[in-house]
C-alpha positions in Angstrom: 122.6 137.1 99.0 120.5 134.7 97.1 120.5 135.1 93.3 117.3 135.1 91.4 118.0 131.6 90.1 118.5 130.4 93.7 115.2 132.1 94.8 113.4 130.5 91.9 114.7 127.1 92.7 113.7 127.5 96.4 110.2 128.5 95.3 109.8 125.5 93.0 110.9 123.1 95.9 108.5 124.9 98.3 105.6 124.5 95.8 106.4 120.9 95.1 106.4 120.2 98.9 103.0 121.9 99.2 101.5 119.9 96.3 102.9 116.6 97.7 101.4 117.4 101.2 98.0 118.1 99.7 98.1 115.0 97.6 99.0 112.9 100.7 96.2 114.5 102.7 93.8 113.8 99.8 95.0 110.2 99.6 94.4 109.7 103.3 90.9 111.2 103.0 90.1 108.8 100.1 91.3 105.7 101.9 89.4 106.4 105.1 86.7 103.8 105.3 83.5 103.9 107.5 83.6 101.8 110.6 81.0 99.9 112.7 79.0 102.6 114.5 79.4 105.2 111.8 76.4 106.5 109.7 76.2 104.5 106.5 77.1 106.7 103.5 73.9 107.5 101.6 73.5 106.8 97.8 70.8 106.9 95.2 69.0 103.9 93.8 68.7 104.8 90.1 66.5 101.9 89.2 64.2 102.8 92.0 63.8 106.3 90.6 62.6 104.8 87.3 60.1 102.6 89.1 59.0 105.5 91.3 57.8 107.4 88.2 55.1 104.7 87.7 54.6 103.3 91.2 54.6 106.5 93.3 56.7 107.8 96.3 56.5 104.5 98.2 59.4 103.2 96.3 62.8 103.9 98.0 64.9 106.2 96.0 68.0 106.2 98.2 69.5 104.1 101.0 68.3 106.5 103.7 64.7 106.0 102.6 64.9 102.6 104.5 65.6 104.4 107.8 62.8 103.6 110.3 61.6 100.8 108.1 64.2 98.1 107.4 67.7 96.9 108.0 69.7 96.8 104.8 72.3 94.3 103.7 74.7 96.0 101.2 76.6 93.3 99.3 79.4 94.4 97.0 80.5 91.8 94.5 83.1 91.7 91.7 81.2 91.1 88.4 77.7 90.3 87.2 76.9 86.8 85.8 80.1 85.1 87.0 80.0 81.9 89.0 80.9 83.1 92.5 78.8 86.3 92.2 75.8 84.3 90.9 76.1 81.9 93.8 76.2 84.7 96.3 73.3 86.7 95.0 71.1 83.7 94.2 71.7 82.7 97.8 70.1 85.9 98.9 67.3 85.3 96.4 66.7 81.8 97.7 66.7 83.1 101.3 64.5 86.1 100.6 61.6 84.9 102.8 64.0 84.5 105.7 65.5 87.9 105.0 62.1 89.5 104.8 61.2 87.7 108.1 64.0 89.5 109.8 63.2 92.9 108.3 66.2 93.0 106.0 66.4 94.5 102.5 69.2 93.5 100.1 71.1 95.9 97.8 73.8 94.3 95.7 76.5 96.6 94.1 79.2 96.0 91.5 81.3 98.2 89.2 79.3 97.0 86.2 77.2 99.2 84.1 73.6 99.5 85.2 72.3 97.7 82.0 74.5 94.7 82.8 73.3 94.7 86.4 69.7 94.8 85.2 70.3 91.8 82.9 72.0 89.9 85.7 69.1 90.6 88.1 66.4 89.7 85.5 68.2 86.5 84.3 68.2 85.0 87.8 64.9 86.7 89.0 66.5 88.5 91.9 63.8 90.3 94.0 66.1 93.1 95.2 68.1 96.0 93.9 71.2 95.1 91.8 73.0 98.4 91.4 75.7 99.2 88.8 78.4 101.6 90.0 80.9 102.0 87.1 82.2 105.3 88.5 83.0 103.5 91.8 81.7 106.4 93.9 79.7 104.1 96.2 82.5 101.5 96.3 85.0 104.1 97.4 82.6 105.8 99.9 82.4 102.4 101.7 86.2 101.8 101.5 85.7 98.6 99.6 89.1 97.4 98.1 89.4 97.3 94.3 90.9 94.4 92.5 92.9 94.9 89.3 92.2 92.5 86.5 94.0 93.7 83.4 92.8 97.2 82.7 89.6 96.8 84.7 88.9 97.2 88.4 86.4 95.2 90.4 85.0 95.6 93.9 86.3 93.0 96.3 83.5 90.9 97.7 82.4 92.7 100.9 79.2 93.0 103.0 77.8 95.8 105.2 74.8 95.6 107.5 72.9 98.8 108.1 70.3 99.1 110.9 67.0 101.0 110.8 68.8 104.1 112.1 71.1 104.1 109.1 74.1 103.0 111.3 76.7 100.4 110.2 76.5 97.4 112.5 78.5 94.8 110.7 81.3 95.0 108.1 83.3 92.2 106.3 85.7 93.4 103.6 86.9 89.9 102.7 83.5 88.1 102.6 83.7 84.4 101.8 80.4 83.0 100.5 80.7 79.7 102.2 82.7 80.4 105.4 81.2 83.8 106.3 77.5 83.3 105.5 76.7 81.9 109.0 78.2 84.9 111.0 76.5 87.3 108.6 73.1 85.8 109.0 73.6 85.6 112.8 74.4 89.3 112.8 71.2 90.0 110.8 69.1 88.0 113.2 70.7 89.6 116.2 70.1 93.1 114.8 66.4 92.2 114.2 66.1 90.9 117.7 67.6 94.1 119.0 65.2 96.2 117.0 62.2 94.2 118.3 63.5 94.6 121.9 63.8 98.4 121.4 60.3 98.5 119.9 
C-alpha cells in the first residue's frame, strides 16, 4: 500500500503535470496568429473616440467601422520618431493621395505610449491614425513578433491589408521598407480593382 507521503508526492506530480499542460495550451493559443482569409481582429481607435466627441459619429471609432467603406493598411512599426519608422510612415504620408485613390486607409501601430504616437504624427503631419499600443494587446492579437531591446519590447515591422469585408488579404511579418513596398502597393491596387469589379 502507498503511504501518505507517497500519495502526497503523486498528487503534487499530477498537479504539476496539469499546470504544465494548461500553460502549454495557453502558450499555443497566444502564439496563434491570424492568416490570410481570416477576419481581422477588431480594435478601438482611442484618438478617434476623442475626435468623435466633437466631430460626431462619422469618425471611425474602431477598425470594423471601416467595413463596407474602405480597405485598411495596418502598419506595425518598432518606435516613433526613429529613422526607419519615420521613413516608412512619411512614405505613406507622401503617397496619401494615391492611397485615397485606391480606397485605402492607413493605421500605424507601435508599442509606444499614445502621447508619443501623437507627437510623432503631429511632428511629421501624418494624415492618418498613429496608434500607441503599450500593453501590446493589438500587437499580440495580430501575431506580430516582438523584438527585445534591453528591457523594452518593440513590434517587428509588419504590414496587414484588410479588405472592405474586414478580411485579411495580405500579410508580411518581415516588412522591408525598400524591398517590400512594391508588392504591398500592388496588393492594395489589386484589392481595389477586385472591389470595383464586385461593385
